[in-house]
N, C-alpha and C positions, 0 to 999 in steps of 0.2 A: 517331827519330834518337837515337843514343847519343853521349855525350861522354866523351873521355878526359881533356880539359882544357877549362876555360872561360877565355877571354881577356878580361880586363877592362881597359878604357882609361879613365883618369880625366882629365877635361877641365874647364875652368872659367876664370874671370877670374883675373887676378893677385891674389895675397894673399888668396884665399878659403879657403886651407887644404888644398889638394889633397895636397901632399907630406906635410904633418903628419898627414893621415888615414892615409896608407899607413904612415908610420913608427910611428904609435901602434898600428896593427893588428899590426905585426910585433913591436914591442918592448914593447907595453903601457905605454909611458912617453911622455909628451908631450915632444918635443924643443924645447929653447930656441932652437936654430938648425938650419936645414935647408938642404940644397943647393937650387940653382935648380930642377933636375929630378933626381928620384931614379932610380937604376938599376932595371931591371926586377926585380920581386920575384916569387918562385914559392912558393906555399903547397902543401905536399905533400898528397896525398889523405887521408891518415890524420888530418889536422887540419881537415877540412871535414865538414859535416853529411851531404853526399851521397857522401862518399868519392870525390870527383872533384877532381883537381888544379886549382889556381887560379893563373893568370898575370896579374899586375897591372902595367900600363904607365902610368907617370906621364908627363905631357906638358907642353910649354911653352905659356904663354899669350901669348908675345910675337908681335906681328903678323908679324915676319920669319920666324917658325917655323910659321906657320899651315898652309902647304902640307904640311909634314912631319907636323904634328898630324892633319890630315885624312886623310893616308895611313894613319896608325895607327888612326884611327877606322874607316876602311873595312875593316880587317882584324879588328875586334873582334867578339866574340860579344855583348857588353853594354857599355854606356857609363855611367859615373858622371858625371853633370853636376852639378858642385859650385857653389854660390853662397854668399855671405856673408849669413847670416840676420840679422846685426846691422846691415846696411846696407839701407835701404829700396829703393834703386834697383838693387841687385844682382840680385834676382829678376826685376824687370821688364825687365832688359837681356838676359835669356837668350833670349827669342824671336828678336830680330833679330840678336843677336851670336853665338849658338851654334846654336839649334835649327834654323833655316832651313838653315844650312850642313851640319849633321849629316844632316838629312833628304835633302840632295842627294847625299851619298856613301854613306849606309848606311840600311838598314831594320831594323837590329837594335834590340832593346829598350833603353830609356833609364831609368835610375833617377835621380830628382831628389834631390839631397842638400843640405839647408840646414845648413851648418856654423856653429860659433861661437854656438850657442844659449845658451851660458852668459852671453853679454852681449847677448842679443836683448831688445828692448824692446817689440815689438809682435807681433801675430798675423798670419801670412801665409796662413792657411787658405783664405780666399776667392780670393786671387790664385793659389794653387797649383791649386785646383780649376778655375779658369778656364783656366790654362795646360794642364792635363791634358786638358781638353775640346778645346782648340784643336790639341793635338798628341797624337793617339792612340798615338804611338810611346812615350810615357812610360808605363811599366808600374807604377811604384811611386814613392812619395815618402817621404823620411825626414828627420827633424830630429836632429842629433847635435852633439856637442862633442868635437873631438879633444883639447882641453886637459883635459877631465874624463874622457876615455875613456868617453863616454856614447853608446851605440848604434853605436859604431864597428864592432865585430864584426858587429852585426846588419845594417849597411849592406852590407858585403861578402857576407854570407850571402844577403841579399836579391838582390844582383846575380847571384849564382850561381843562385838559385832562379828568377829570371825567365827564365833560359836553359833550365835543366833542367825547370822546372815553369812554363812561360810563362802569363801572365795573359791575353794577347791572345786566344787561342782560346776562353777561358772567359768573358771579360767585356769589354763595349764601354764604354770609358771616356768616350765622348762621350754616348751615350744612357743610360749608367749602368745597363745591363741585361745579363743573361746572354746569351751568344751562342746563336743558334738550334741549332747543332750540339751545344753543351753541354747545352741543354735536352733535345734528343732523346736524348742519352746518359743523362742522369739519369732521364728517363722510362722508358727500358729497364731501368735498374738498379732503379728503384722497382717496376716490374711483376714483376721476377724475385723480389723478396722479398715482394710482396703475394700470399702463397701462397693465401689464401682468396678472392682477387680481389674484395674488397669496396671497393676504391678508397682504402684507408687502410693505414698500417703500424701494426699493433698493437704493444704493448710487446714481445711475443715476437719478432715479425718485425723490429722495429727492432734488437733485440739480436742476431738472426741476421746482420743487415747489419753491425753493429758487430764481431762476432766474425770474420766472413769477411774484412772489409777491414782491420781493425786488430788482430786477434788477442786481443781482450779484450772482455768483456761489461760493459754498464753496470749500475751499482747502481740500485735503485729511486729513490733520491734524485736520481741523475743524470738519470734519465728525467723525473722531475717538474720538474727545472730546465729541461730542454729544452722540455717542454710549456708551462711558464710563459713562457719566452722567446717561443715561437711565438704564444701567446695574446696577448701584448703587441703582436706584429707585425700580427695581424689574426685575425678570427673564422674565416676560411676556411683558416687554416694548421693547425688542430688541432681534432679533435672528441673526444667521449667515447670513441669506438672507437679512435682513434689519430691519427697524423700524416698529413695529406693530401699529395698530390703538390706542391702549392704550398708546404706547410711543409717538405717534403724539399728543395726547391730553395732555400728561404729559409735553411736550415742551411748549404748550400754557399755561398750568397751571403755569409753572415757570415764564413766562412773566408777568402774573397777580401778582404773589407773589412778583415780583421785581418792581411793579408799572409801568409796561410797557404794559398796556392794549392797547395803541395805535398800538402796533405791531399786536395784535390780530385783531383789527378793520381794519388794512390795508389789512390783508388777507380776512376778511369778505367782505369788500367793493370791493375788486378785483373780487370777485365771486358773486356780485349782491345782497348782503344783506343790508337792510336798518337799521335804528336805532333800530327798533323793531325786528330785526333778521328775517324779512320776505324777502323771495327771490323775487326780482323784475325781471321779465322776460322782456328783451328788446322787444319793440314793433316790431322791425325789424324782429324778429323771425317769426312773423305771416304774413309777407308780402309775399304772395304766388305768386305775379305777377299781372300785370295790365290786363292780358287777361282772367280774371276769367269769366266764363259763367256757367249757370246752367247745361249744358250738358257736363261739364268737370268732369273727375274722378280724384281721388287722390290715390296715391300709395306710399308705403314705399320704400325709397331708398335702394339699395343693401348694402351700407355701414352701414346703420342703422339696417338692418336685421342681418348683421354680429355682430354688437355691441350687439344687444339683445340676440343673440345666446351665445355670450361670457358671458353676464350677467347671463343667464340661468345656464350655467355650473358653474359659480362662486358660485352661491347660492344653487346649488344642492349638499348640504353638504354630504348627505348619498349616493351619486352617484348611485341613482336608476333610473336615466333618467326621473325624474318627480319632480315637485315642490309641496311640501305639504303646508298646511296652515301656519306652523311655518316658513318655508323657504320663502314663499311669504311675510309674515309679516316682516321678516328681510330685504328682498329686498326693500320693499316700505317704510321702516321706515323713509327715508329721504324725503318723499313726503308729501304733505299737509294732516295732520291728519293721516298719515301712511296708506292712502287708495290706493288701486289699481285703475286704471282708470275705469274699469268696475264697481267697487263698487261706484265710484263717480257718475256714471250715474243713480244710483237707486234713486228714489224719497225719500226713507227713509233717505238718507244721508243729506237731507236738513231740518232735524228737528230743530226747533228753539234753542234747547239746545246744538247743536253741536258747538264745538269751531271754531272760525273763523280764522283758521290758514292758511292764504293764499287762502281762499275759494272765496273771492270776484272776483278775476280774473277768477276762474273756473266757477262761476255762469254766468259770461258774456260769456265765451266760450261755455257753454252748450246751450245757446240760440242763438248762432251765428255760422252758418255753411257757413260763407263768404257772404251770402246774407240775409239781415235782413228780407226780406219778405218770406224767406223759411219756408214752413210748411212740417215737416218731421214726419215720424212714430217714436214712442217710440221704439228704436231699441233693448233695453235690458230689460229682465224680471228680476226675482229674481236672476237668475244665467245666466251668459253668456254661450253660447253653443259652445264648441270647443272640441278638442280631449283630452281625459283623459285616465288614466290607470284604472285597475280594482278597485283600492282603491279610485278613484275619484280625484286623483292628476293630475295636468296638465302636459302633456308631451311636449317635444320640438316642435313637429309639431303643437300641440294645442296652445302653447305659441306664436309661430310665427304667427299662424293663427289668434289669437284674436287681435294681434297688426295690422295685415293686415286689419282685419275687422274694427278696430277702425280708422285706417287711411282713409278708404273709407267713413266711416260714420261721424267721428268727427276728422278731420285732425288737428285742432288747439289743441285739447286735447292731441294728440300724440306729437305734437311739444313741448308743455309745459312739458309733462312728460319726454321726452327725454332730455330736458334741465335740469330737476331735477336729472335725473339718470346719467348725465355727458357725454352724447354723444357729439361728436365733432360738435359744431354748426357753425363752419366756412364753412361748406359745407351744401348743401340742404339735409334735412332729409326726406322731403316729396316732391314729384314732381307731376305735373299735366299732364294728358294725353291731346291729341288733342280733339277738340269738336266732339261729336257724329255726329252732323249734317254734318260736313265735311267728316267724315269717311263713312257715309252712302252712299255717292256718289260712293264710290268704293266697297261697300258691304264688307268691310273688317275692322272690329273694332279692333284697336290696343290696347289691354288691357291685363294686367296680373291678374286683379281682375275683376270679373263679378258679377253683382248683379241681382238677380231675385226676383220678388214678387210672393208669393204662395197664390192663391185664392182658396176658396172652402167652401162649407157649413159645418156646425158643424158635426164632426164625420167622415169626409171622409178620414182623415189620414194625415193632414198637419203636425202635430207635429212629427209623425212617419217618414215622409219624411225627415224632418230636422235632426232627429237623425240618419237616414240612411246615410245622407251626411257626418255627423261628423264621424261616425264609418266606413265610406267607404265600406258599405255593410256588415261589420262584425257584426253578431248578438250578440257577446260578449259585454256586457255592454250597449246594445242598450236601454234596459228598463230604466236604470238610466238616460240616456241622454234624452229620451223621457219625463220622469217625469219633468226634468228641463224645458222643453218647455211647457208641459201641465199646470204646476203650476205657470207660469208667470202671473203677475197681470197687466202688461201694455197692451196696445192695439196691440202690435206686439212683436215678438221675432225674433232674427237673429241667424243663425248658419253658420259656415264656414267649407269648406272641400277643400282639394287639389285634383285637377283633372289633370290627365296626358293628355296633348294635343298631344304630339308626343314623340319620343324616347329621345329627348333632353330637352324639356321644359315642365314645369308644370304651371298651372294657378290655382287661387283660385276662388271658386264659393261661393258667399254669398247669402243665401236664407233667405228672410224675410217673416215670416208668417203674413199675414194680417187677423186679426180677423174679424168676420162677422158683428160686430156692426157698426152703421152708421158713427161714428166719425173716426174710423180707415179706413174705405173705402174712406171717403172724403179726409183724409190725403194722402192716397195712390194715389188717382186720381188728387190731386192738381198739378197744373203746368204741366199738360199733362204727368205725370209720367216720368219726365226727369231723375229721379234717377234710373230708371229701365232699365236694358238691355234685360230682357226676362220676360214674364209673364207665370207662370206655373199654369194651371187650373186643379184642382183635382175634380173628381166626383166619387161617389160610384156606381159601376156597378149594384148593386142590388137596387138602389134607384133613380128612374127617377126624383124625385123632386130636387135632388142635381144638375142635369143637367139644370133644369129650373132656378135654382139660378145662375148658371154660364152664362146662356144666357143673363140675365140682366146685368151681369158684362161685358160680351163681347162687348155689345153695347157702353160701356164707355171707352174701351181701345183704345188709338190712333192707327192709322194705321202705325205709325212709330215703334211700339213696337212689336217684334215677339212673337208669342204665341204657347205654346205646351199644348195639352190636355192629361191628364194621367187618365187612368181608374184603380181605386183601387178595391180590393176585387173581382177580376175577377175569382179567384179560387172557390168562393162560388156560382157561377152561373152555372146552367146546361142548355145547349142549348144557344139560342140567348138571348142577353140582350137588353131590351127595352132602358135602359139608354145609352148603347153604341151606339145603332142605332140613338137615338136622338142627341147624341154628334157628331156623324159622319155627320148628316145633318147640324149642326151648322158649323162644320169645312169646309164642302163643300161650304156652302153659303159664307164663308169668305175666301175661297181659302187657307185653312190651311191644314197641314198634318193630316192624320187619327189619332184618339186617340191611345196612346201607352198603352197597358196593362202592369201593373207592380205589383210585389209582394213586399210590403213595408218591410215585415219581412222575408227575405229569409231563407229557411230551408235547401237548398242544395247549392252546389258550383255553379251550373248552374244558379240558381236564383240570387245568390250573384253577379255573373259576369254580369247578365242582368241589375241589379240595378246600378252597376258601369257604364256600357255602357250608361244607361239612363242619368246619370249625365254628361257623356262625350258628349252625344247628345245635352243636354241643353246648355252646354258651346259652342259647335260648332255652334248651331243655333244663340246664342247671338253674336258670332264673325262674322257670315255670315248671317245676319238677313233676307235677301231677300226671302228665301225659306219659311218663316213662318210668314210673315206680314199679318195681317187681311185685305187684299185688294183684289179687283177683279183681275182676270187673265188679263183682258185688261189693267188695270193700271200697273200691274207688267210687262207685255210685253212692255208697253210704257216706263217704267223706264229702262228696260233692253236695249231697242233700244237707249234711250237717253245716257245711259252709254257707249254703243258701239260707238255711234256717237262722244261723247266727246273724247273717247280714240283714235278713228280714226283721229280726228282733231288734237289731240296732236301729234300723230305720223307724220301726214302730215306736221305740223309746224316744228317739229324737222328735218324731211327730207329736207324741203325747206331750212332751216337754214344751214344744213350740206352741201347741194349741193352748196349754195351760198358761203359758206366759202371755199370749195374746188375750186370753179371757181375763186374766188378772189386770192387764193394762186397760182393757175396755171397761172393766168394772170400776177401776179407779177414776178413769176419765168420766164415766157416767155419774159417779158420786160427786166429783168436783163440779160437774155441770149443774146438778141438782142444788148443791150448796150455793152456787152463784145466783141461781134463780131465787 
């Protein structure tokens, strides 16, 4: 929320000095006589610290004017509640005489002002603290003297500050603790500057924070003073290596204690937080470029992969090379509702009772994969499917794998989460590949992440295939992973595995199981399956009806999508299989490779290696799709001749240009030689 003007209403008992305070502020001179109620006073923006105009309304304390006074209170941005600090009962009367009535008509902040401290005899500190605990609406308390012009300007500056830089979202005056949202925001800022991820801010990192937020660096003596102050607060605030998160929060707590909430808000707004401490992600973060097309793929940038690996190691507190539930909870504590992105994608997350902590943005992102007309499969079930250890904790390959899969399926979600987690957003965190339709011409798909749709009738082994991809053919833990797939409630589930392409490079293969119900199939076939790099068709070798099911599916697969048939449960068949024979006929009629027999749950090293080679084969087919497109041999030969013709034409053009350039240079050289002769 932004303010063009802050409306201050001054209330209090008779003869407490309300009008004198306003007059002293305006004239800097204490008036010997003042009117009963002063006319409204306006302070221009150039005379205030925040460059925001101030409107000050004096009120009557007479009982007959109370209704009008409460009407003015109801329209205020902030209330100055003045009492006579020289009278012992003036402060105690505020609760019943003013605060209860103010609370009834307004929820705006209140600044408690004890005037006439020049003749005060006692200390009201305990009574003031009790009052502030009883009425959280009181944001600040001041002692001043209109007669001596002591703290008068500060009182009105504080009134403006509690509106523009409110304390309530930062600090709970009843529990005397920082608010949870403020703690979350500070934790995120701390992580951003903890560049080496050692859990403390070194002197250099602290100076980077200081320069970013306040435009100036600290001197070594200033840093020593900060360290000494924190050391007095507690041993857990500062270490030899630097300032801890508790110490960082302690610094901001001291700002609040000294009525310097504007310093905290300067930090918060520097890092994108609004008045309600909601993180506002700049729209430019989601501008992926003007060349977006449905057949473009999204991949995670190398620098962001390194950032996520660093985050993994930072929160792997027990150093077991895996993140357990508690470590993940700690890691995502600074994100909306503390949810991981894959949890955000579950339908159960959108229960009406869920707190709306930054969720509006994510609701929009969940339904927007860059193209509003996009119809996509529900990509996640009850659990995402990626590499885990024997205890079910996510390993580093699984951690990077699920972010890779998220980038492919929901790139905007990844951009938003990387912004929350503190990645460097001055560089691209997600990049787009070239269009598939362009790369098809050269039969060479340039991708580091490939997506395949897995089709098959019920019970043919789709879930087991996904678990085999995740486990890389290792049967250890395969049952648990398969259960994750089988128990999913959505129309599809996706798994990711890393495939070795050659001795130097690896690629990721994302397999999405397409359920047999009509809705999932229609979603899969929408827009000519442009999200699919390869279609994997599974059938049961002992069940010919599973091949009949695939034959209907094959008729709907576009001839641009390569297809691979896999025969499961081949080890249960003695002799020739009718299902395999029928599948071979389908492959022959569509000019596809023969069905590949596979063992989905390998029991020997040889079977395990064969399953791994199967995934490598699928990846290679996706990258070089010409060999497995469901088109006739004549059309494939025509495409091949066209590709050769285009390549020959390009070579000829380059040759002609090269010859022309050489001839031109030789001609110029000859001319110069003749001129010199």
